[in-house]
N, CA, C and O of each residue as an XYZ file, in Angstrom:
328
protein
N      93.549     59.008    100.409
C      93.048     60.054    100.245
C      91.602     60.211    100.937
O      90.788     61.078    100.619
N      91.394     59.138    102.031
C      90.454     59.362    103.437
C      90.839     60.082    104.236
O      89.920     60.691    104.784
N      92.216     60.419    104.733
C      93.519     60.779    105.848
C      92.585     62.184    105.578
O      91.785     62.678    106.372
N      92.968     62.719    104.081
C      93.060     63.973    103.874
C      91.615     64.417    104.096
O      91.364     65.514    104.593
N      90.710     63.590    103.739
C      89.140     64.533    103.435
C      89.353     64.594    105.055
O      89.658     65.675    105.560
N      89.213     63.590    105.755
C      89.468     63.363    107.512
C      89.735     64.805    108.221
O      89.227     65.540    109.067
N      90.751     64.752    107.423
C      91.505     66.249    108.398
C      90.304     67.490    107.492
O      89.749     68.304    108.229
N      90.079     67.534    106.415
C      89.673     68.298    106.139
C      87.906     69.109    107.126
O      87.588     70.260    107.424
N      87.243     67.781    107.302
C      86.250     67.795    107.893
C      86.473     68.163    109.285
O      85.644     68.963    109.719
N      87.411     67.772    110.123
C      88.262     68.211    111.396
C      88.243     70.031    111.074
O      87.235     70.730    111.179
N      88.902     70.266    110.880
C      88.767     72.058    109.756
C      87.785     72.707    109.676
O      87.490     73.661    110.396
N      87.024     72.157    108.584
C      85.936     72.991    108.502
C      84.907     73.588    109.558
O      84.341     74.652    109.305
N      84.685     72.952    110.653
C      83.818     73.599    111.239
C      84.158     74.477    111.860
O      83.414     75.360    112.288
N      86.076     74.350    112.126
C      86.358     75.985    113.000
C      86.654     76.967    111.701
O      87.207     78.059    111.839
N      86.297     76.539    110.650
C      86.518     77.967    109.988
C      84.532     78.460    109.742
O      84.061     79.448    109.178
N      84.072     77.706    110.187
C      82.404     78.148    110.012
C      81.889     78.646    111.092
O      80.689     78.829    111.297
N      82.834     78.894    111.856
C      83.443     79.654    113.234
C      82.839     80.849    112.882
O      81.842     81.268    113.470
N      83.569     81.637    111.628
C      83.588     82.944    112.174
C      81.824     83.714    111.192
O      80.943     83.339    110.418
N      82.150     84.624    111.766
C      80.148     85.119    111.379
C      80.851     86.659    110.613
O      81.893     87.311    110.687
N      79.913     86.694    110.085
C      80.026     88.189    108.946
C      80.170     89.305    109.608
O      80.638     90.279    109.019
N      79.787     89.389    110.999
C      80.394     90.600    111.823
C      82.056     90.406    112.036
O      82.722     91.434    111.915
N      82.536     89.558    112.246
C      83.293     88.849    112.029
C      83.878     90.014    111.239
O      84.212     91.165    111.523
N      83.869     89.144    109.956
C      83.960     90.013    108.395
C      84.292     91.578    107.869
O      85.020     92.254    107.143
N      82.849     91.615    109.094
C      83.024     93.254    108.540
C      83.790     93.684    109.077
O      84.587     94.369    108.437
N      83.983     93.529    110.538
C      84.789     94.072    111.845
C      86.562     94.135    110.934
O      87.382     95.036    110.759
N      86.515     93.006    110.641
C      88.084     92.780    109.816
C      88.713     93.306    108.631
O      89.927     93.256    108.433
N      87.868     93.809    107.848
C      87.524     94.880    107.299
C      87.041     96.571    107.608
O      87.239     97.565    106.909
N      86.497     96.467    108.637
C      86.815     97.998    108.739
C      88.027     98.019    109.721
O      88.309     99.182    110.012
N      88.886     97.036    110.363
C      89.668     97.699    110.686
C      90.998     97.352    109.591
O      92.067     97.860    109.930
N      91.002     96.820    108.765
C      91.489     97.011    107.876
C      91.507     98.358    107.158
O      92.605     98.879    106.961
N      90.052     99.158    106.623
C      90.201    100.319    106.271
C      91.083    101.242    107.351
O      91.930    101.964    106.825
N      91.008    101.276    108.313
C      91.426    102.428    109.835
C      93.385    102.440    109.616
O      94.178    103.381    109.576
N      93.626    100.607    109.495
C      95.172    100.059    109.756
C      95.510    101.136    108.178
O      96.313    102.055    108.336
N      94.962    100.977    106.953
C      94.961    102.036    106.478
C      95.051    103.919    106.382
O      95.870    104.727    105.943
N      94.029    103.975    106.902
C      93.867    105.220    107.395
C      95.252    105.651    108.470
O      95.607    106.823    108.597
N      95.592    105.073    108.830
C      96.992    105.447    109.580
C      98.239    105.718    109.053
O      99.112    106.470    109.484
N      98.213    104.702    107.627
C      99.110    105.499    107.220
C      99.928    107.008    106.418
O      99.225    107.902    105.947
N     101.159    107.061    106.385
C     101.414    108.089    105.783
C     102.309    108.559    105.567
O     103.120    108.708    106.482
N     102.581    108.990    104.351
C     103.953    108.960    103.164
C     105.004    110.398    103.943
O     104.542    111.149    104.802
N     106.181    110.482    103.488
C     106.992    110.717    103.864
C     107.336    112.125    104.416
O     108.052    112.551    105.322
N     106.432    112.720    103.384
C     105.268    114.601    103.908
C     104.597    114.206    104.887
O     103.743    115.088    104.974
N     104.339    113.258    105.933
C     103.427    113.222    107.516
C     102.075    113.543    106.684
O     101.144    114.014    107.337
N     101.849    113.283    105.004
C     100.437    113.268    105.092
C      99.729    112.124    105.015
O     100.587    111.293    105.314
N      98.611    111.457    104.789
C      97.805    110.041    104.670
C      97.830    109.611    103.014
O      97.450    110.106    101.953
N      98.481    108.448    103.449
C      98.666    108.054    101.946
C      96.874    107.923    100.647
O      96.591    107.766     99.459
N      96.296    108.099    101.809
C      94.782    107.692    100.874
C      93.938    108.098    102.096
O      94.125    108.038    103.311
N      92.329    108.796    100.835
C      91.839    109.015    102.230
C      90.859    108.474    102.403
O      90.575    107.819    101.400
N      89.958    108.359    103.368
C      88.461    107.032    103.374
C      87.861    106.483    102.325
O      87.771    105.263    102.465
N      87.428    106.869    101.365
C      87.333    106.849    100.017
C      87.532    105.378     99.483
O      86.848    104.355     99.442
N      89.199    105.887     98.967
C      89.798    105.141     98.464
C      90.721    103.815     99.860
O      91.786    103.198     99.824
N      90.012    103.877    100.514
C      91.090    103.212    101.416
C      89.417    102.013    101.477
O      89.501    100.811    101.727
N      88.536    102.491    101.287
C      87.272    101.797    101.345
C      86.908    100.565    100.074
O      86.392     99.448    100.110
N      87.531    101.519     98.870
C      87.873    101.725     97.462
C      88.865     99.758     97.308
O      89.111     98.740     96.660
N      88.958    100.295     98.128
C      90.485     99.444     98.272
C      90.540     97.662     98.458
O      91.073     96.744     97.835
N      89.430     97.815    100.017
C      89.139     96.898    100.530
C      88.271     96.497    100.066
O      88.349     95.283    100.253
N      87.471     96.694     99.574
C      86.144     96.435     98.425
C      86.794     95.352     97.357
O      86.123     94.816     96.475
N      87.854     95.170     97.517
C      88.503     94.101     96.228
C      88.416     93.331     96.556
O      87.812     92.553     95.818
N      88.874     92.780     97.869
C      88.501     91.560     98.741
C      87.695     91.415     99.049
O      87.005     92.150     99.757
N      87.350     89.842     98.401
C      86.541     89.061     98.973
C      86.210     88.354    100.327
O      87.121     87.772    100.917
N      84.569     88.387    101.000
C      84.019     87.728    102.038
C      85.352     86.519    102.519
O      86.137     86.333    103.449
N      84.996     85.953    101.296
C      86.026     84.318    101.310
C      87.203     84.752    101.486
O      87.833     83.934    102.156
N      88.023     85.952    101.116
C      89.432     86.388    100.928
C      89.861     86.759    102.965
O      90.879     86.684    103.653
N      88.677     87.078    103.166
C      89.256     88.074    103.928
C      88.842     86.742    105.788
O      89.441     86.653    106.860
N      87.543     85.997    105.211
C      87.438     85.005    106.315
C      88.867     84.360    106.295
O      89.384     84.371    107.412
N      89.908     83.604    104.956
C      90.343     82.774    105.333
C      92.147     83.323    105.906
O      93.147     82.715    106.287
N      91.722     85.036    105.640
C      93.419     85.499    106.434
C      93.306     85.956    108.145
O      94.276     85.933    108.903
N      91.375     86.523    108.703
C      91.523     86.630    109.449
C      91.906     86.409    110.656
O      91.831     87.174    111.617
N      92.593     84.658    110.575
C      93.449     83.767    111.602
C      94.173     84.105    111.765
O      94.598     84.281    112.907
N      94.875     84.463    110.531
C      96.227     84.297    110.457
C      97.448     85.866    109.730
O      98.670     85.903    109.872
N      96.595     86.922    109.018
C      96.985     88.538    109.140
C      96.440     89.293    109.996
O      95.238     89.196    110.243
N      97.296     90.246    110.645
C      96.635     91.502    110.756
C      96.171     92.680    110.338
O      96.735     93.094    109.325
N      95.048     93.588    110.928
C      94.768     94.030    109.532
C      95.588     95.134    108.593
O      95.537     95.685    107.494
N      96.689     95.035    110.286
C      97.822     96.472    109.428
C      98.691     95.285    108.375
O      99.360     95.701    107.429
N      98.612     94.251    108.587
C      99.868     93.689    107.532
C      98.791     93.617    106.525
O      99.410     93.434    105.477
N      97.437     93.660    106.223
C      96.878     93.385    105.324
C      97.083     94.545    104.427
O      97.431     94.396    103.256
N      96.801     96.068    105.144
C      96.768     96.735    104.581
C      98.212     97.719    103.598
O      98.315     98.595    102.738
N      99.039     96.878    104.410
C     100.823     96.662    103.809
C     100.238     95.764    102.559
O     100.148     96.360    101.486
N      99.929     94.712    102.591
C     100.057     94.301    101.129
C      99.618     95.031    100.253
O     100.269     95.060     99.208
N      98.443     95.831    100.344
C      97.238     96.433     99.952
C      98.020     97.733     99.390
O      97.618     98.263     98.354
N      98.925     98.144     99.951
C      99.474     99.228     99.674
C     100.357     98.898     98.475
O     100.441     99.305     97.316
N     101.134     97.773     99.413
C     102.347     97.244     98.173
C     102.031     96.703     96.751
O     102.910     96.125     96.112
N     100.606     96.913     96.181
C     100.184     96.882     95.214
C     100.078     97.765     94.214
O      99.517     97.445     93.165
């Protein structure tokens, strides 16, 4: 059990380095990625209001967890799959 705890202590400071500004920037990048998506007819899949509503479903904690591992484009694709 203590080995697990030591690994957690090492990882946790790394996670704390992510700022709210970075999370906000990541959220905005996801919105912009969603707005770049177009359907087969060439029209945008979402308007800005709907893209923001979709991204607002993600918590700051979820975004913090994914910021180092998922691009904004990947998250946009996942949100559109649902």
